Residue frames as a rotation matrix with the C-alpha (Angstrom) as fourth column:
MET 1
-0.610 -0.025 0.792 -1.78
0.769 0.225 0.599 5.24
-0.193 0.974 -0.118 -8.88
GLU 2
-0.912 0.284 -0.297 -3.39
-0.329 -0.937 0.115 8.11
-0.246 0.202 0.948 -10.77
SER 3
-0.168 0.925 0.340 -7.16
0.365 0.379 -0.851 8.01
-0.916 -0.019 -0.401 -11.29
ILE 4
-0.958 -0.115 0.262 -8.62
0.277 -0.141 0.950 8.26
-0.072 0.983 0.167 -14.77
THR 5
-0.138 0.953 -0.269 -11.73
0.113 -0.255 -0.960 10.09
-0.984 -0.163 -0.072 -15.89
THR 6
-0.550 0.042 0.834 -13.53
0.827 0.161 0.538 10.47
-0.112 0.986 -0.123 -19.21
ALA 7
-0.960 0.237 0.152 -15.23
-0.175 -0.926 0.336 13.38
0.220 0.295 0.930 -20.90
ALA 8
-0.193 0.955 -0.224 -18.57
0.047 0.237 0.970 11.55
0.980 0.177 -0.091 -20.61
ASP 9
0.001 0.150 -0.989 -18.18
0.940 0.337 0.052 11.11
0.341 -0.929 -0.141 -16.83
MET 10
-0.824 -0.353 -0.444 -17.17
0.495 -0.829 -0.260 14.76
-0.276 -0.434 0.857 -16.35
ALA 11
-0.788 0.584 0.195 -20.15
-0.259 -0.602 0.756 15.95
0.559 0.545 0.625 -18.42
ARG 12
0.009 0.841 -0.542 -22.71
0.397 0.494 0.773 13.76
0.918 -0.222 -0.330 -16.61
LEU 13
-0.331 -0.188 -0.925 -21.42
0.941 0.002 -0.338 14.98
0.065 -0.982 0.176 -13.23
ARG 14
-0.877 -0.017 -0.479 -22.29
0.116 -0.977 -0.178 18.56
-0.465 -0.212 0.859 -14.22
GLY 15
0.027 0.998 0.065 -25.58
0.301 0.054 -0.952 17.72
-0.953 0.045 -0.298 -15.91
ILE 16
-0.050 -0.161 -0.986 -24.23
-0.809 -0.572 0.135 18.27
-0.586 0.804 -0.102 -19.43
ASP 17
0.924 0.371 0.089 -25.00
-0.221 0.711 -0.668 16.11
-0.311 0.597 0.739 -22.43
PRO 18
0.182 -0.927 0.327 -21.76
0.218 0.362 0.906 14.16
-0.959 -0.093 0.268 -23.12
LYS 19
0.186 -0.081 0.979 -22.27
0.973 0.152 -0.173 14.63
-0.135 0.985 0.107 -26.86
ARG 20
0.927 0.164 0.337 -22.45
0.217 -0.968 -0.124 18.36
0.306 0.188 -0.933 -26.42
PHE 21
0.682 -0.731 -0.016 -19.23
-0.312 -0.311 0.898 18.34
-0.662 -0.607 -0.440 -24.38
ARG 22
0.042 -0.698 0.715 -17.40
0.591 0.594 0.545 16.18
-0.805 0.400 0.438 -26.96
ALA 23
0.553 0.226 0.802 -18.53
0.806 -0.389 -0.446 18.57
0.211 0.893 -0.397 -29.68
ALA 24
0.978 -0.187 0.097 -17.11
-0.206 -0.942 0.264 21.48
0.042 -0.278 -0.960 -27.72
LEU 25
0.376 -0.889 0.261 -13.82
-0.028 0.271 0.962 19.57
-0.926 -0.369 0.077 -27.20
ARG 26
0.108 -0.320 0.941 -13.49
0.933 0.361 0.015 18.98
-0.344 0.876 0.337 -30.94
ARG 27
0.798 0.218 0.562 -14.10
0.435 -0.854 -0.286 22.71
0.417 0.473 -0.776 -31.57
ALA 28
0.871 -0.485 -0.077 -11.40
-0.225 -0.532 0.816 23.53
-0.437 -0.694 -0.572 -29.04
GLY 29
0.790 -0.551 -0.268 -8.85
-0.184 0.205 -0.961 21.73
0.585 0.809 0.061 -31.24
LEU 30
0.673 -0.548 0.496 -6.77
-0.565 0.052 0.824 20.30
-0.477 -0.835 -0.274 -28.44
ARG 31
0.292 -0.645 -0.707 -3.51
-0.906 0.050 -0.420 19.27
0.306 0.763 -0.570 -30.07
TRP 32
-0.643 -0.608 0.466 -2.79
-0.748 0.630 -0.209 16.35
-0.166 -0.483 -0.860 -27.78
HIS 33
0.026 0.752 0.658 -5.99
-0.314 0.632 -0.709 14.51
-0.949 -0.188 0.253 -28.75
SER 34
-0.926 -0.368 0.082 -5.81
-0.071 0.385 0.920 12.16
-0.370 0.846 -0.383 -31.69
HIS 35
-0.448 0.769 -0.455 -8.60
-0.868 -0.254 0.426 12.01
0.212 0.586 0.782 -34.26
ASN 36
0.356 0.758 -0.546 -11.34
-0.473 0.651 0.594 9.57
0.806 0.047 0.590 -33.12
GLY 37
-0.637 -0.626 -0.451 -9.36
0.123 0.495 -0.860 8.85
0.761 -0.603 -0.238 -29.93
ARG 38
0.218 0.728 -0.650 -11.03
0.827 0.216 0.520 8.36
0.519 -0.650 -0.555 -26.57
TRP 39
0.109 -0.109 0.988 -11.51
-0.361 -0.930 -0.063 11.46
0.926 -0.350 -0.141 -24.38
GLU 40
0.874 0.073 -0.480 -9.86
0.366 0.549 0.751 9.77
0.318 -0.833 0.453 -21.38
VAL 41
0.178 -0.803 0.569 -7.32
-0.253 -0.596 -0.762 11.55
0.951 -0.008 -0.309 -19.17
HIS 42
-0.299 -0.376 -0.877 -5.47
0.815 0.377 -0.440 11.23
0.496 -0.847 0.193 -15.86
VAL 43
0.761 0.647 -0.043 -7.11
0.551 -0.610 0.570 13.35
0.342 -0.457 -0.821 -13.19
GLY 44
0.704 -0.479 -0.524 -4.98
0.171 -0.602 0.780 16.43
-0.690 -0.639 -0.341 -12.41
SER 45
-0.195 -0.816 0.545 -2.96
0.826 0.163 0.540 16.18
-0.529 0.555 0.642 -15.63
PRO 46
-0.771 -0.121 -0.626 -2.55
-0.153 -0.918 0.366 19.05
-0.618 0.377 0.689 -18.10
GLU 47
-0.876 0.477 -0.073 -4.98
0.063 0.262 0.963 17.24
0.478 0.839 -0.259 -20.42
HIS 48
-0.242 0.777 -0.581 -7.53
0.961 0.273 -0.036 17.06
0.131 -0.568 -0.813 -17.58
CYS 49
-0.421 0.000 -0.907 -7.10
0.395 -0.900 -0.183 20.78
-0.816 -0.436 0.379 -17.03
ASP 50
-0.973 0.075 -0.218 -7.92
-0.229 -0.424 0.876 21.34
-0.026 0.903 0.429 -20.69
LEU 51
-0.540 0.817 -0.204 -11.15
0.546 0.524 0.654 19.32
0.641 0.242 -0.728 -20.30
VAL 52
-0.168 0.444 -0.880 -12.11
0.920 -0.250 -0.302 21.23
-0.354 -0.860 -0.366 -17.18
ARG 53
-0.720 -0.169 -0.673 -11.51
0.047 -0.980 0.195 24.53
-0.692 0.109 0.713 -18.93
VAL 54
-0.906 0.405 -0.122 -13.70
-0.167 -0.076 0.983 23.60
0.389 0.911 0.137 -21.93
LEU 55
-0.386 0.785 -0.485 -16.41
0.797 0.548 0.253 22.11
0.464 -0.289 -0.837 -19.70
ALA 56
-0.491 0.129 -0.861 -16.54
0.631 -0.629 -0.454 25.36
-0.600 -0.767 0.228 -17.72
THR 57
-0.948 0.094 -0.303 -17.69
-0.260 -0.778 0.572 27.17
-0.182 0.621 0.762 -20.84
LEU 58
-0.648 0.712 -0.271 -20.79
0.141 0.462 0.876 25.02
0.748 0.529 -0.400 -21.02
GLY 59
-0.332 0.514 0.791 -22.13
-0.873 -0.484 -0.052 25.88
0.356 -0.708 0.610 -17.53
VAL 60
-0.978 0.137 0.156 -24.37
0.034 0.847 -0.530 23.50
-0.205 -0.513 -0.834 -15.56
ALA 61
-0.557 0.830 -0.011 -27.83
0.036 0.038 0.999 22.44
0.830 0.556 -0.051 -16.66
PRO 62
-0.618 0.256 0.744 -30.13
-0.757 -0.451 -0.473 23.71
0.214 -0.855 0.473 -13.90
THR 63
0.438 0.896 -0.072 -32.66
-0.852 0.440 0.283 20.91
0.286 -0.062 0.956 -14.38
ASP 64
0.581 -0.261 -0.771 -30.00
0.052 0.957 -0.285 18.30
0.812 0.125 0.570 -13.89
ARG 65
-0.161 -0.740 0.653 -28.29
-0.690 -0.389 -0.610 19.67
0.706 -0.549 -0.448 -10.76
VAL 66
0.477 0.353 0.805 -30.09
-0.849 0.424 0.317 17.23
-0.229 -0.834 0.502 -8.41
ALA 67
0.993 -0.116 -0.014 -28.78
0.106 0.946 -0.307 14.27
0.049 0.303 0.952 -10.44
ALA 68
0.376 -0.916 0.142 -25.35
-0.017 -0.160 -0.987 15.82
0.926 0.369 -0.076 -10.70
ARG 69
-0.192 -0.440 0.877 -25.12
-0.843 -0.385 -0.377 16.09
0.503 -0.811 -0.297 -6.91
ARG 70
0.790 0.520 -0.324 -26.00
-0.327 0.805 0.495 12.45
0.519 -0.285 0.806 -6.17
LEU 71
0.492 -0.588 0.642 -24.05
-0.700 0.172 0.693 10.51
-0.518 -0.791 -0.327 -3.59
PRO 72
-0.148 -0.594 -0.791 -21.23
-0.893 0.424 -0.151 8.48
0.425 0.684 -0.594 -5.14
ASP 73
0.890 0.450 -0.073 -21.64
-0.409 0.859 0.308 4.68
0.201 -0.244 0.949 -4.84
ALA 74
0.122 -0.915 0.383 -18.63
-0.926 0.033 0.375 3.34
-0.356 -0.401 -0.844 -2.90
SER 75
0.301 0.043 0.953 -19.41
-0.112 0.994 -0.010 -0.19
-0.947 -0.104 0.304 -4.03
THR 76
0.853 0.044 0.520 -18.71
0.496 0.243 -0.834 0.65
-0.163 0.969 0.186 -7.68
MET 77
0.775 -0.606 -0.177 -15.55
-0.611 -0.791 0.035 2.72
-0.161 0.081 -0.984 -7.08
PRO 78
0.605 -0.636 -0.479 -12.34
0.032 0.620 -0.784 1.21
0.796 0.459 0.395 -8.52
ALA 79
0.612 -0.382 -0.693 -9.76
0.788 0.370 0.492 0.15
0.068 -0.847 0.527 -5.89
ARG 80
-0.426 -0.877 0.222 -7.35
0.858 -0.469 -0.210 2.92
0.288 0.101 0.952 -6.92
ALA 81
-0.541 0.312 0.781 -10.03
-0.141 -0.949 0.281 5.53
0.829 0.042 0.557 -6.19
SER 82
0.348 0.781 -0.519 -11.39
0.346 0.408 0.845 3.97
0.871 -0.474 -0.128 -2.98
SER 83
-0.687 -0.615 -0.388 -9.35
0.612 -0.201 -0.765 5.93
0.392 -0.763 0.514 -0.44
ASP 84
0.074 0.700 -0.710 -11.17
0.906 -0.346 -0.246 8.06
-0.418 -0.625 -0.660 2.11
GLU 85
-0.532 -0.333 -0.779 -9.65
0.040 -0.928 0.370 11.17
-0.846 0.166 0.507 0.48
ALA 86
-0.989 0.150 0.014 -11.10
0.016 0.017 1.000 10.14
0.150 0.989 -0.019 -2.90
TRP 87
-0.322 0.918 -0.233 -14.51
0.914 0.365 0.177 9.43
0.248 -0.156 -0.956 -1.32
ILE 88
0.010 0.287 -0.958 -14.61
0.644 -0.735 -0.214 12.89
-0.765 -0.614 -0.192 0.28
ILE 89
-0.708 -0.317 -0.630 -13.51
-0.220 -0.750 0.624 14.74
-0.671 0.581 0.461 -2.89
ASP 90
-0.852 0.489 0.186 -16.04
0.415 0.416 0.809 12.78
0.319 0.767 -0.557 -4.94
LEU 91
0.008 0.872 -0.490 -18.69
0.990 -0.078 -0.121 14.09
-0.143 -0.484 -0.863 -2.54
CYS 92
-0.242 -0.199 -0.950 -17.35
0.191 -0.969 0.155 17.62
-0.951 -0.144 0.272 -2.87
ASP 93
-0.991 -0.122 -0.056 -17.61
-0.037 -0.157 0.987 17.27
-0.129 0.980 0.151 -6.67
ALA 94
-0.505 0.861 0.062 -21.17
0.766 0.414 0.492 16.14
0.398 0.296 -0.868 -6.37
VAL 95
0.100 0.544 -0.833 -22.20
0.837 -0.499 -0.225 18.89
-0.538 -0.674 -0.505 -3.97
LEU 96
-0.253 -0.341 -0.905 -20.52
-0.082 -0.925 0.371 21.59
-0.964 0.168 0.207 -6.13
ALA 97
0.730 0.552 0.403 -21.61
0.275 0.303 -0.913 19.94
-0.626 0.777 0.070 -9.42
MET 98
0.756 -0.555 -0.347 -18.13
-0.607 -0.394 -0.690 20.30
0.246 0.733 -0.635 -10.84
THR 99
0.814 -0.514 -0.269 -14.97
0.507 0.856 -0.102 18.25
0.283 -0.054 0.958 -11.14
ALA 100
0.814 -0.567 -0.127 -11.94
-0.279 -0.573 0.770 19.21
-0.509 -0.592 -0.625 -9.04
LEU 101
0.433 -0.825 -0.363 -8.39
-0.393 0.189 -0.900 19.21
0.811 0.533 -0.242 -10.22
ARG 102
0.999 -0.005 0.036 -6.93
-0.029 0.509 0.861 16.63
-0.023 -0.861 0.508 -7.89
GLN 103
0.402 -0.912 -0.081 -3.35
0.717 0.259 0.647 16.77
-0.569 -0.318 0.759 -6.63
HIS 104
0.746 -0.087 0.660 -2.97
0.438 -0.682 -0.586 20.13
0.501 0.726 -0.470 -8.35
ARG 105
0.033 -0.817 -0.576 0.30
0.945 -0.163 0.285 22.04
-0.327 -0.554 0.766 -7.76
PHE 106
0.965 0.243 0.096 0.67
0.259 -0.940 -0.224 25.79
0.035 0.241 -0.970 -7.61
PRO 107
0.273 -0.934 0.229 4.02
0.460 -0.082 -0.884 27.44
0.845 0.347 0.407 -8.44
PHE 108
-0.065 -0.287 0.956 3.83
-0.552 -0.788 -0.274 29.49
0.831 -0.545 -0.107 -5.18
LEU 109
0.757 0.307 0.577 3.27
-0.652 0.429 0.626 26.47
-0.056 -0.850 0.524 -2.85
VAL 110
0.311 -0.785 -0.536 6.77
-0.371 0.419 -0.829 25.00
0.875 0.457 -0.161 -2.45
GLY 111
0.955 0.075 -0.287 8.07
0.190 0.587 0.787 22.50
0.227 -0.806 0.546 0.08
ASP 112
0.649 -0.760 -0.004 11.40
-0.252 -0.220 0.942 22.26
-0.718 -0.611 -0.334 1.90
ALA 113
0.422 -0.611 -0.670 14.57
-0.880 -0.099 -0.464 22.21
0.217 0.785 -0.580 -0.17
GLY 114
0.981 -0.107 0.163 16.10
0.068 0.972 0.226 18.78
-0.182 -0.211 0.960 -0.69
ARG 115
0.250 -0.960 0.128 19.62
0.581 0.255 0.773 17.72
-0.774 -0.119 0.622 -1.59
SER 116
-0.020 -0.209 0.978 19.35
0.983 -0.183 -0.019 19.56
0.182 0.961 0.209 -4.88
GLY 117
-0.874 -0.302 -0.381 18.69
0.407 -0.883 -0.235 22.80
-0.265 -0.360 0.894 -3.07
ARG 118
-0.727 0.687 0.004 15.23
-0.519 -0.552 0.653 23.11
0.451 0.473 0.757 -4.59
GLY 119
-0.666 0.593 0.453 11.87
-0.288 0.356 -0.889 22.40
-0.688 -0.722 -0.066 -3.02
ALA 120
-0.855 0.428 0.292 9.14
0.504 0.555 0.662 20.37
0.121 0.714 -0.690 -4.74
LEU 121
-0.607 0.745 0.277 5.77
-0.611 -0.660 0.437 21.91
0.509 0.096 0.856 -5.52
LEU 122
-0.910 0.296 0.289 3.27
-0.074 0.571 -0.817 20.69
-0.407 -0.765 -0.498 -2.94
PRO 123
-0.721 0.692 0.024 -0.03
0.245 0.223 0.944 19.21
0.648 0.686 -0.330 -4.14
VAL 124
-0.650 0.652 0.392 -3.49
-0.715 -0.347 -0.607 20.08
-0.260 -0.674 0.691 -2.83
ASP 125
-0.644 0.405 0.649 -6.22
0.224 0.911 -0.346 17.46
-0.731 -0.077 -0.677 -2.58
ALA 126
0.009 0.740 0.672 -8.79
0.983 0.115 -0.140 19.34
-0.181 0.662 -0.727 -4.66
TYR 127
-0.736 -0.226 -0.638 -8.81
0.140 -0.973 0.182 22.66
-0.662 0.045 0.748 -6.53
TYR 128
0.216 0.854 0.473 -11.91
0.907 0.005 -0.421 24.22
-0.362 0.520 -0.774 -8.13
PRO 129
-0.735 -0.644 0.213 -10.56
0.675 -0.664 0.322 26.96
-0.066 0.380 0.923 -10.42
GLU 130
-0.296 0.691 0.660 -13.97
0.439 -0.515 0.736 28.52
0.848 0.508 -0.151 -11.13
LEU 131
0.753 0.638 -0.163 -14.54
0.382 -0.222 0.897 29.04
0.536 -0.738 -0.410 -7.44
ALA 132
0.002 -0.887 0.462 -10.95
-0.424 -0.419 -0.803 29.86
0.906 -0.194 -0.377 -6.43
LEU 133
0.605 0.387 0.696 -11.46
-0.796 0.257 0.548 27.15
0.033 -0.886 0.463 -3.87
VAL 134
-0.384 -0.714 -0.586 -9.12
-0.508 0.693 -0.512 24.52
0.771 0.101 -0.628 -2.47
VAL 135
0.716 0.596 0.363 -10.39
-0.656 0.399 0.641 21.61
0.238 -0.697 0.677 -0.35
GLU 136
-0.481 -0.851 -0.213 -8.09
-0.627 0.503 -0.595 19.52
0.613 -0.152 -0.775 1.78
TYR 137
0.740 0.641 -0.206 -9.09
-0.317 0.602 0.733 16.30
0.593 -0.477 0.648 3.54
HIS 138
-0.224 -0.826 0.517 -7.18
-0.881 -0.055 -0.470 15.63
0.417 -0.561 -0.715 6.72
GLU 139
0.380 0.230 -0.896 -6.81
0.055 0.961 0.271 11.95
0.923 -0.153 0.352 7.72
PRO 140
0.937 0.102 -0.333 -5.88
0.322 0.114 0.940 11.03
0.134 -0.988 0.074 11.34
GLN 141
0.162 -0.976 -0.149 -2.16
0.986 0.166 -0.020 11.54
0.044 -0.143 0.989 10.80
HIS 142
-0.172 -0.189 0.967 -2.76
0.335 -0.934 -0.123 15.31
0.926 0.303 0.224 10.51
SER 143
0.244 0.294 0.924 -3.88
-0.660 -0.648 0.381 15.46
0.711 -0.702 0.036 14.13
ARG 144
0.938 0.026 0.347 -2.68
-0.281 0.643 0.713 12.23
-0.205 -0.766 0.610 15.73
PRO 145
-0.042 -0.998 -0.042 0.92
-0.907 0.021 0.420 10.99
-0.418 0.056 -0.907 16.13
VAL 146
0.805 0.311 -0.505 1.77
-0.543 0.730 -0.416 8.02
0.240 0.609 0.756 13.90
GLY 147
0.818 -0.459 0.347 4.66
-0.006 0.595 0.803 6.69
-0.575 -0.659 0.484 15.98
PHE 148
0.036 -0.900 0.435 7.56
0.554 0.380 0.741 5.29
-0.832 0.215 0.512 13.97
PHE 149
0.126 0.075 0.989 6.47
0.986 -0.119 -0.117 6.86
0.109 0.990 -0.089 10.66
ASP 150
0.949 0.269 0.166 6.29
0.243 -0.956 0.162 10.36
0.203 -0.113 -0.973 12.15
LYS 151
0.649 -0.754 -0.100 9.91
-0.134 -0.243 0.961 10.02
-0.748 -0.611 -0.259 13.35
ARG 152
0.301 -0.547 0.781 11.36
0.877 0.481 0.000 9.03
-0.376 0.685 0.624 10.00
PRO 153
-0.287 -0.456 -0.842 13.59
0.136 -0.890 0.436 11.80
-0.948 0.010 0.318 8.57
THR 154
0.831 0.506 0.232 12.67
0.331 -0.114 -0.937 13.52
-0.447 0.855 -0.262 5.31
VAL 155
0.397 -0.700 0.594 15.00
0.838 0.012 -0.545 14.80
0.374 0.715 0.591 2.58
SER 156
0.378 -0.220 0.899 15.22
-0.125 -0.975 -0.186 18.11
0.917 -0.042 -0.396 4.43
GLY 157
-0.620 -0.760 -0.196 16.36
0.032 0.225 -0.974 16.39
0.784 -0.610 -0.115 7.62
ILE 158
-0.584 0.469 0.663 13.27
-0.812 -0.326 -0.485 17.00
-0.011 -0.821 0.571 9.82
PRO 159
-0.819 0.325 0.473 10.96
0.126 0.906 -0.404 14.24
-0.560 -0.271 -0.783 11.02
ARG 160
-0.776 0.551 0.307 7.99
0.438 0.122 0.891 13.41
0.453 0.826 -0.336 8.75
GLY 161
0.090 0.879 -0.469 5.43
0.994 -0.053 0.092 14.34
0.056 -0.475 -0.878 11.39
GLU 162
-0.126 -0.197 -0.972 6.96
0.439 -0.890 0.124 17.78
-0.890 -0.411 0.199 11.85
GLN 163
-0.966 -0.256 -0.028 7.14
0.067 -0.356 0.932 18.27
-0.249 0.899 0.361 8.08
ARG 164
-0.442 0.875 0.199 3.46
0.798 0.282 0.532 17.39
0.409 0.394 -0.823 7.75
ARG 165
0.269 0.542 -0.796 2.52
0.859 -0.509 -0.056 20.01
-0.435 -0.669 -0.603 10.31
ARG 166
-0.464 -0.553 -0.692 4.70
0.147 -0.819 0.555 22.62
-0.873 0.156 0.461 8.59
TYR 167
-0.966 0.113 0.232 3.15
0.235 0.010 0.972 21.87
0.108 0.994 -0.036 5.22
ASP 168
-0.055 0.988 -0.143 -0.36
0.981 0.080 0.176 22.07
0.186 -0.131 -0.974 6.67
ASP 169
0.212 0.066 -0.975 0.48
0.551 -0.832 0.063 25.50
-0.807 -0.550 -0.213 8.17
LEU 170
-0.783 -0.578 -0.230 2.08
0.109 -0.492 0.864 26.55
-0.612 0.651 0.448 4.86
ARG 171
-0.647 0.627 0.433 -1.10
0.668 0.192 0.719 25.77
0.368 0.755 -0.543 2.94
ARG 172
0.295 0.785 -0.545 -3.18
0.944 -0.328 0.038 27.73
-0.149 -0.526 -0.837 5.49
ALA 173
0.072 -0.340 -0.938 -0.97
0.282 -0.895 0.346 30.77
-0.957 -0.290 0.031 5.01
VAL 174
-0.807 -0.576 -0.127 0.05
0.035 -0.261 0.965 30.68
-0.589 0.774 0.231 1.36
LEU 175
-0.562 0.625 0.542 -3.24
0.825 0.369 0.429 29.75
0.068 0.688 -0.723 -0.34
PRO 176
0.508 0.787 -0.349 -5.29
0.806 -0.578 -0.128 32.63
-0.302 -0.217 -0.928 1.09
ALA 177
0.021 -0.591 -0.807 -2.39
0.086 -0.803 0.590 35.00
-0.996 -0.082 0.034 0.46
ASN 178
-0.938 -0.348 0.002 -2.70
0.005 -0.008 1.000 34.09
-0.348 0.937 0.009 -3.21
GLY 179
-0.569 0.771 -0.287 -6.44
-0.821 -0.549 0.154 34.75
-0.039 0.323 0.946 -3.38
LEU 180
-0.417 0.399 -0.817 -7.65
-0.171 0.848 0.501 31.18
0.893 0.348 -0.286 -2.79
GLU 181
0.275 0.551 0.788 -10.20
-0.942 -0.012 0.337 30.06
0.195 -0.834 0.516 -0.23
LEU 182
-0.677 -0.534 -0.507 -9.16
-0.373 0.842 -0.390 26.97
0.635 -0.075 -0.769 1.78
VAL 183
0.445 0.784 0.432 -11.62
-0.858 0.237 0.455 24.57
0.255 -0.573 0.779 3.32
ILE 184
-0.728 -0.664 -0.172 -10.17
-0.557 0.718 -0.417 21.72
0.401 -0.208 -0.892 5.48
LEU 185
0.508 0.854 -0.110 -12.44
-0.693 0.481 0.537 18.75
0.511 -0.197 0.836 6.05
ASP 186
-0.505 -0.738 0.447 -11.19
-0.854 0.352 -0.384 16.62
0.126 -0.576 -0.808 8.98
PHE 187
-0.637 0.231 -0.736 -11.92
0.013 0.957 0.289 12.91
0.771 0.175 -0.612 9.43
SER 188
-0.913 0.225 -0.341 -13.39
0.377 0.144 -0.915 13.71
-0.157 -0.964 -0.216 12.88
GLU 189
-0.629 0.716 -0.303 -16.31
-0.702 -0.690 -0.174 15.55
-0.334 0.103 0.937 11.20
PHE 190
-0.009 0.571 -0.821 -17.54
-0.803 0.485 0.347 12.23
0.597 0.662 0.454 9.74
GLU 191
0.779 0.303 0.549 -18.57
-0.566 0.716 0.408 8.91
-0.269 -0.629 0.729 11.17
HIS 192
0.181 -0.821 -0.541 -15.46
-0.713 0.270 -0.647 6.78
0.678 0.503 -0.537 11.47
THR 193
0.659 -0.044 -0.751 -13.85
0.349 0.902 0.254 3.76
0.666 -0.430 0.610 13.05
PHE 194
0.867 -0.390 -0.310 -11.50
0.253 -0.192 0.948 3.86
-0.429 -0.901 -0.068 16.05
ALA 195
-0.067 -0.960 0.273 -8.60
0.800 0.112 0.590 3.83
-0.596 0.258 0.760 13.61
GLY 196
-0.305 -0.041 -0.951 -10.01
-0.152 -0.984 0.092 6.83
-0.940 0.173 0.294 11.76
ARG 197
-0.963 0.062 0.261 -11.33
0.267 0.284 0.921 5.10
-0.017 0.957 -0.290 8.63
LEU 198
-0.623 0.771 -0.134 -14.57
-0.770 -0.634 -0.072 6.60
-0.140 0.059 0.988 7.35
LEU 199
-0.515 0.550 0.658 -17.78
0.145 0.812 -0.565 4.53
-0.845 -0.195 -0.498 7.52
ARG 200
-0.994 0.072 -0.087 -19.05
-0.106 -0.313 0.944 6.31
0.040 0.947 0.319 4.40
THR 201
-0.408 0.910 -0.079 -22.64
0.773 0.298 -0.559 7.01
-0.485 -0.289 -0.825 5.39
GLU 202
0.198 0.596 0.778 -25.29
0.875 -0.465 0.134 9.30
0.441 0.654 -0.614 3.97
ARG 203
0.803 0.107 -0.586 -24.38
0.471 -0.717 0.514 11.85
-0.365 -0.689 -0.626 6.65
ASP 204
-0.224 -0.974 -0.010 -21.04
0.733 -0.175 0.657 12.48
-0.642 0.140 0.754 4.94
ARG 205
-0.385 0.162 0.909 -22.77
0.817 -0.399 0.417 14.29
0.430 0.903 0.022 2.11
ALA 206
0.677 0.736 0.012 -24.77
0.613 -0.573 0.544 16.42
0.407 -0.361 -0.839 4.54
VAL 207
0.437 -0.623 -0.649 -21.61
0.580 -0.357 0.733 17.50
-0.688 -0.696 0.205 6.39
ILE 208
-0.606 -0.725 0.327 -19.90
0.705 -0.298 0.644 18.51
-0.370 0.620 0.692 3.16
ALA 209
-0.069 0.639 0.766 -23.00
0.794 -0.430 0.430 20.28
0.604 0.637 -0.478 1.82
GLN 210
0.834 0.355 -0.422 -23.05
0.550 -0.596 0.585 22.40
-0.044 -0.720 -0.692 5.00
ARG 211
0.134 -0.890 -0.437 -19.33
0.505 -0.318 0.802 23.20
-0.853 -0.328 0.406 4.86
LEU 212
-0.784 -0.513 0.350 -19.47
0.527 -0.252 0.812 24.11
-0.328 0.821 0.468 1.19
ALA 213
0.107 0.994 0.010 -22.85
0.858 -0.087 -0.506 25.79
-0.502 0.063 -0.862 1.22
GLN 214
0.312 0.039 -0.949 -21.63
-0.057 -0.997 -0.059 29.27
-0.948 0.072 -0.309 0.25
TRP 215
-0.687 -0.608 -0.397 -19.95
-0.479 -0.031 0.877 27.89
-0.546 0.793 -0.270 -2.89
ALA 216
-0.768 0.439 0.467 -22.74
0.575 0.794 0.198 25.46
-0.283 0.420 -0.862 -3.80
THR 217
0.277 0.932 -0.236 -25.39
0.718 -0.363 -0.594 28.19
-0.639 -0.005 -0.770 -3.74
ALA 218
0.065 -0.299 -0.952 -23.24
-0.318 -0.911 0.264 30.54
-0.946 0.285 -0.154 -5.83
ILE 219
-0.893 -0.450 -0.004 -23.17
-0.154 0.297 0.942 28.27
-0.423 0.842 -0.335 -8.90
């Protein structure tokens, strides 16, 4: 299921007064928003992109950056946003003090052709337009065989495990070729169970802060 965010949540994450953000949104005259309607959007949707674009014009309040970079509370996360990937990207958002476009698709990142002869646009886990930065979180299946599931054929006829490796390599090649930085965060960098599930400790934020240091200090 898609995760949902609100203008107030996005503003607080960047240390911006939600009222100031809503006022900027009203001035932007976004046609899809109804008068007096809630500023609530699906993360990664075109409407969310509009909110990110307007929020970027307001900057980040320097005095509120510490609060904006706080560790997310896993106990309060809704079930649909409780995956390890969501946890890691939430931490990236906090470290960078900005909200990523999740599951964003670029027109130049295309998968294998299916029966129709056309390939689907491949999503990335997190895209920060202002930083020209893409962050991918690799769960165990990106480096460990998954048995039966890896052998299942895809629409292009190759096994799922082979397709995953090809798509990982494609992102590594195509994203930098189009002027985007790519950071891959692997589950092995964090404390995890034998099965590869994250334990979600305070150390997770420290690992991400170190990996994203050059972008966090640039904002």
